[in-house]
C-alpha positions as CSV (number, residue, x, y, z in Angstrom):
1,M,7.5,-0.5,-12.8
2,A,4.9,-0.6,-15.6
3,D,7.6,-0.2,-18.2
4,R,9.5,-3.3,-17.1
5,K,8.8,-6.9,-17.8
6,P,7.7,-8.9,-14.7
7,Q,11.0,-10.8,-14.9
8,E,12.9,-7.5,-14.6
9,A,10.8,-6.1,-11.7
10,D,12.3,-5.8,-8.2
11,K,11.7,-8.9,-6.2
12,F,11.5,-9.2,-2.4
13,I,10.9,-12.5,-0.5
14,V,8.8,-12.1,2.7
15,R,8.2,-14.6,5.5
16,M,4.6,-14.3,6.5
17,P,3.0,-15.2,9.8
18,D,0.5,-18.1,9.7
19,G,-2.8,-17.0,8.2
20,L,-1.6,-13.9,6.4
21,R,-1.3,-15.5,3.0
22,A,-4.9,-16.7,3.2
23,R,-6.0,-13.2,4.2
24,I,-4.2,-11.7,1.2
25,A,-5.8,-14.3,-1.1
26,V,-9.3,-13.4,0.2
27,A,-8.7,-9.7,-0.2
28,A,-7.3,-10.2,-3.7
29,M,-10.3,-12.2,-4.7
30,Q,-12.6,-9.5,-3.3
31,H,-10.8,-6.8,-5.2
32,N,-10.4,-8.8,-8.4
33,R,-6.6,-8.6,-8.2
34,S,-3.8,-11.0,-8.1
35,M,-2.2,-11.6,-4.7
36,N,0.9,-9.7,-5.9
37,A,-1.2,-6.7,-7.0
38,E,-3.0,-6.9,-3.6
39,V,0.3,-6.8,-1.7
40,V,1.7,-4.0,-3.9
41,H,-1.6,-2.0,-3.3
42,A,-1.3,-2.4,0.4
43,L,2.4,-1.4,0.5
44,E,1.7,1.7,-1.7
45,A,-1.0,2.7,0.7
46,A,1.2,2.2,3.7
47,F,4.2,3.9,2.1
48,P,2.9,6.7,-0.1
49,E,5.2,8.6,-2.4
50,A,6.2,12.0,-1.1
51,P,4.4,14.9,-2.9
52,G,6.5,16.5,-5.7
53,L,7.4,20.1,-5.9
54,P,4.5,21.2,-8.1
55,E,2.0,19.7,-5.7
56,L,3.7,21.4,-2.7
57,L,3.9,24.7,-4.4
58,A,0.2,24.6,-5.4
59,D,-0.7,23.8,-1.8
60,V,1.4,26.7,-0.5
61,E,-0.1,29.1,-3.0
62,Y,-3.6,28.0,-2.1
63,L,-3.0,28.4,1.6
64,I,-1.5,31.8,1.2
65,S,-4.5,33.0,-0.8
66,V,-7.0,31.6,1.6
67,Y,-5.4,32.2,4.9
68,K,-3.2,35.3,4.5
69,S,-5.2,37.2,7.1
70,D,-5.8,34.2,9.5
71,R,-2.9,33.9,12.0
72,E,-4.0,30.5,13.2
73,K,-3.8,29.0,9.7
74,R,-0.3,30.3,9.2
75,D,1.0,27.2,10.9
76,D,-0.4,25.1,8.0
77,I,1.5,27.3,5.6
78,R,4.7,27.0,7.7
79,Q,4.4,23.1,7.7
80,L,4.0,23.0,3.9
81,L,7.0,25.3,3.5
82,A,9.1,23.1,5.7
83,A,8.0,20.0,3.6
84,L,8.8,22.0,0.4
85,K,12.3,22.9,1.7
86,F,12.9,19.3,2.7
87,Q,11.9,18.1,-0.8
88,I,14.1,20.7,-2.5
89,G,17.0,19.6,-0.4
90,H,16.3,15.9,-1.1
91,Q,16.2,16.5,-4.8
92,R,19.4,18.5,-4.7
93,E,21.2,15.6,-2.9
94,E,19.9,13.2,-5.6
95,A,21.2,15.4,-8.4
96,E,24.7,15.6,-6.9
């Protein structure tokens, strides 16, 4: 989004419950941000981007090196491998 002009950015109109706009304004002032930047910051925190393949591979390599003899920690490695397989599948679908 940083490469686009504000006029070209994705826009989304939201109906807010009473009082929410004021709370956003206060938070924006406290963090020295615009209200828009405050909302985007909150949304990015609530909906983080999935880790990429390099990060997942680095995590798996780390866990393998640290926990290769610890059977209880193998579940951590299995979870990361499942996430990695999901990410690879997702990227293949996008490429097709």
